[in-house]
Each structure stands twice: as structure tokens, then as C-alpha cells.
C-alpha positions in Angstrom: 65.6 109.3 102.3 65.8 112.2 103.6 62.6 114.1 104.7 61.5 115.8 101.4 58.7 118.2 102.8 61.0 121.1 102.7 64.3 121.8 101.2 67.2 121.3 103.3 70.2 123.8 103.7 73.9 122.0 104.1 76.8 123.8 104.9 80.1 121.4 104.3 83.2 123.0 106.0 86.6 121.8 104.4 85.1 121.3 100.9 87.8 123.2 98.4 89.4 120.0 97.2 88.7 116.5 95.7 88.3 115.0 99.0 85.6 113.9 101.6 83.9 117.1 102.0 83.4 117.3 98.4 82.5 114.1 98.2 79.5 115.1 100.9 78.7 118.1 99.4 78.1 116.4 96.1 75.9 113.9 97.2 73.8 116.1 99.2 73.1 118.6 96.1 72.9 115.3 94.2 69.5 114.6 96.2 67.9 118.0 95.9 69.3 120.0 98.9 70.9 123.4 99.3 74.8 123.4 99.6 77.2 125.8 100.3 80.7 124.7 100.7 83.7 126.6 102.5 87.9 126.3 101.9 91.1 127.4 102.9 91.7 128.7 99.5 90.3 131.8 97.4 88.4 129.3 95.5 87.8 125.9 94.7 89.3 123.5 92.8 86.5 122.8 90.9 82.9 123.6 92.0 81.1 120.6 92.4 77.9 120.2 90.2 74.9 121.8 92.5 76.8 123.4 94.8 75.2 127.0 95.4 77.7 129.2 97.0 81.1 128.9 97.9 83.1 131.0 100.6 86.8 131.5 101.7 86.9 130.7 105.4 90.0 130.3 107.6 88.3 127.8 111.0 91.7 129.2 112.7 90.2 132.6 112.6 87.0 133.4 115.2 86.0 136.3 113.7 86.0 135.4 109.8 83.9 132.5 111.3 81.7 134.8 113.0 81.3 136.8 109.6 80.2 134.0 108.0 77.4 132.8 110.6 75.7 135.9 110.1 74.9 135.6 106.9 72.6 132.7 108.1 69.7 131.9 109.9 68.8 128.4 109.7 71.1 125.7 108.8 69.9 121.5 108.3 73.3 120.3 108.8 76.9 121.3 109.3 79.6 118.8 108.3 83.2 119.5 110.2 85.8 118.7 107.2 88.0 121.2 107.3 91.4 119.5 108.7 95.0 119.5 107.8 97.9 116.8 109.1 101.9 117.2 108.7 103.0 113.8 108.0 106.5 113.4 109.7 106.8 117.6 110.7 104.1 116.8 113.6 106.7 116.5 116.1 107.5 119.9 116.0 105.9 121.5 118.4 104.7 125.0 116.7 103.5 122.7 113.9 101.5 120.3 116.9 99.8 123.4 117.7 99.1 124.4 114.4 97.2 121.6 113.3 95.2 121.0 116.9 94.1 124.7 116.4 92.8 123.9 113.0 91.4 120.5 113.7 89.7 120.9 116.9 89.9 124.1 118.3 88.3 125.4 114.5 86.2 123.0 114.6 84.5 123.6 118.3 84.1 126.9 117.5 82.3 126.3 113.7 79.8 124.1 115.6 80.0 126.9 118.4 79.0 129.7 116.5 76.4 128.4 114.3 74.5 126.7 116.8 71.6 129.2 116.7 71.4 128.8 113.2 71.1 124.4 113.6 68.9 125.0 116.9 66.8 127.1 114.6 66.0 123.6 112.7 66.7 121.3 115.4 68.9 119.9 112.8 72.4 117.7 112.7 75.8 117.9 112.9 78.5 115.7 111.2 82.0 115.7 112.4 84.9 113.7 110.3 86.9 112.2 112.8 89.5 109.5 111.9 90.6 105.8 112.7 93.3 107.5 114.4 91.1 108.5 116.5 91.6 105.2 118.1 95.2 104.1 116.3 97.8 105.9 117.5 100.9 106.9 114.9 104.4 108.2 115.7 104.5 110.0 112.0 101.0 112.4 112.9 101.0 112.3 116.3 99.2 116.2 116.0 96.7 114.9 113.6 95.6 111.6 115.8 95.2 113.9 119.1 92.8 116.6 117.0 91.3 113.5 115.8 90.6 112.0 119.2 89.2 114.9 120.2 86.6 115.0 117.8 85.5 112.0 118.6 85.2 113.3 122.1 83.9 116.6 121.0 80.9 114.8 119.4 79.8 113.1 122.8 80.2 116.5 124.9 78.3 118.5 121.8 75.3 115.7 121.5 74.6 115.6 125.1 74.8 119.7 124.9 72.3 120.1 122.6 70.1 117.3 122.7 67.9 119.3 125.0 67.7 121.6 121.4 66.5 118.5 119.2 69.9 119.0 117.6 72.1 115.6 116.9 75.5 115.2 116.9 77.6 112.4 115.3 80.9 111.8 113.7 82.3 110.1 111.1 85.8 108.2 111.0 87.3 107.1 107.9 89.7 105.0 107.3 92.8 105.4 104.5 91.1 107.2 102.0 92.9 108.3 98.6 92.6 112.2 98.7 95.4 115.2 98.3 95.7 114.7 102.2 97.0 111.0 102.0 99.6 111.4 99.1 102.4 111.5 101.2 101.6 108.6 103.1 100.8 106.9 99.7 104.0 108.0 98.1 105.4 105.6 100.9 104.8 102.2 99.0 105.5 100.2 102.2 102.9 102.1 104.0 100.5 102.1 101.0 101.0 98.5 100.7 100.6 97.3 104.1 97.1 99.3 104.0 95.3 97.0 101.5 97.2 94.2 102.7 95.7 94.5 106.4 92.0 96.2 104.5 89.8 93.0 104.2 88.5 94.9 101.3 92.0 95.0 99.7 91.8 98.9 99.0 92.1 102.6 100.1 88.7 103.9 100.4 87.6 106.6 98.0 85.6 109.9 99.0 82.1 108.5 97.8 82.5 105.6 100.8 82.3 108.4 103.0 79.0 110.1 101.7 77.0 107.7 102.0 76.9 107.6 105.9 76.9 111.1 106.0 73.7 111.2 103.9 72.4 108.7 106.6 73.1 110.5 109.6 71.8 113.7 108.0 68.5 111.4 107.2 65.2 111.0 109.3 66.6 107.6 109.4 69.1 108.6 111.4 66.9 110.4 114.0 67.8 108.3 117.5 71.2 108.0 116.3 73.6 111.1 118.8 76.8 111.5 119.8 78.1 108.3 118.0 81.2 108.1 115.9 80.5 105.7 112.7 83.6 103.9 111.3 84.0 103.6 107.8 87.4 101.8 107.1 86.5 98.8 105.1 87.3 96.6 107.6 90.7 98.0 108.9 90.1 98.2 112.2 89.0 95.1 112.9 91.8 93.0 111.8 
């Protein structure tokens, strides 16, 4: 359980759809914390129960990130979940650049811009990596490169902020049923291959990722930093 001697504030970046960010926001709100979410859309697909506020945010826009950061003097938990993939199209150089700009540079920009608010609480940062941090894929080369970068960025930021009392960790989800993975799930050969390789014989769901996020944000993880926790139903051990 998290230390409930005071109310904690979460900022979940990338939670406008029914995906991993939304599941994490719901779980944090359910345990009684204040939760603010962002997304690229003008409004979320649905406002999660207990979530306080939604802000539209394009994380490829440094000025927009800075404008939002001015509204926060303190944040206890920053979750970087904003990401895109363009399956089968990422070999186009312009699309490749755009994916890297959002998934890696944008998430770094968020951490850098909100660092004073996180340092003020000796808080924690949770980045969302991917199994593609470790595996290659010819269909999503930019996504994989960006997520490998997130794993390394997590280590570097953990070293940078540890003297300030801030922890930085990541979660690497496996194949999860979200809007973003719809195109991959439409490929029945791919869909079935994932199930066959995964020891639990299923795709994950967003709630499977929320639990590890609650742990990383809790006092039980007080001595963990710079780590990437793999949550893939055992896919990567096969």
C-alpha cells in the first residue's frame, strides 16, 4: 500500500483512450489519490472514475508541455504512457522520425520539464517501455527503437535524480489488448502466435499493467530505481 499520511498527486501522460494509461489512472484514483490525465485528443474517450482533470497535451510540443508544467508545483507520481506506433508504415523516414519524436524525445521532454515538481515531493517517475525494448520487429522498427531508448533513458534519469530522492523506473508490457494493438490483433496469424508462445495463453489487458505501476509508486518500492519490470505473461522467457 502507498503511504497515505498525505494525499498524493498523479499525472498520467497519455490516458485519453481505454488503454494502459487509463487503467493506471483508474487504479490510482481507486486508492484515493488525486489523478490528472492528459491525451492528444481534445477530450478523453471516457473520463475514468475518480480522475480529477483532463488536459489536452501534444508531447511533441515543448511549449505545450511547459505551459502545463506551470500549473503544477508538486507531483508525487509522473507516469509517461504517451506513445504511438504505425505498424507496417515505420520504414518511411518521416513516420520513423515522428514516432521517435513522440515516444522518446517527447517523454524525455516531459520528465525534464516536470522535474522540479517531482523533486519537490521526492516523487517517482514511471515510464512505459515495451517488450520491443528487447525484441526486434520489422513491422514497428521506430516503435521498437523508441522503446529501447525508454529503457536506457530510465537508467540515465534514475542516476540523475537519485541524489534528489527521486526514483525512476519503467514497465515493459507484453502484448496487451488496447486500441493501439488493434491492427496487430487483426492479423490472425500474429494474434494466435502470441497466445501460443505466452505461457498464460492469452494477451494481456491494461489492468495487468496497473498493478505493477501501483507497486512502483508505493513505499514498498522505495529501494528500486533504474529498473524495467517486464509484464508479459511469460512471453519473453519462451
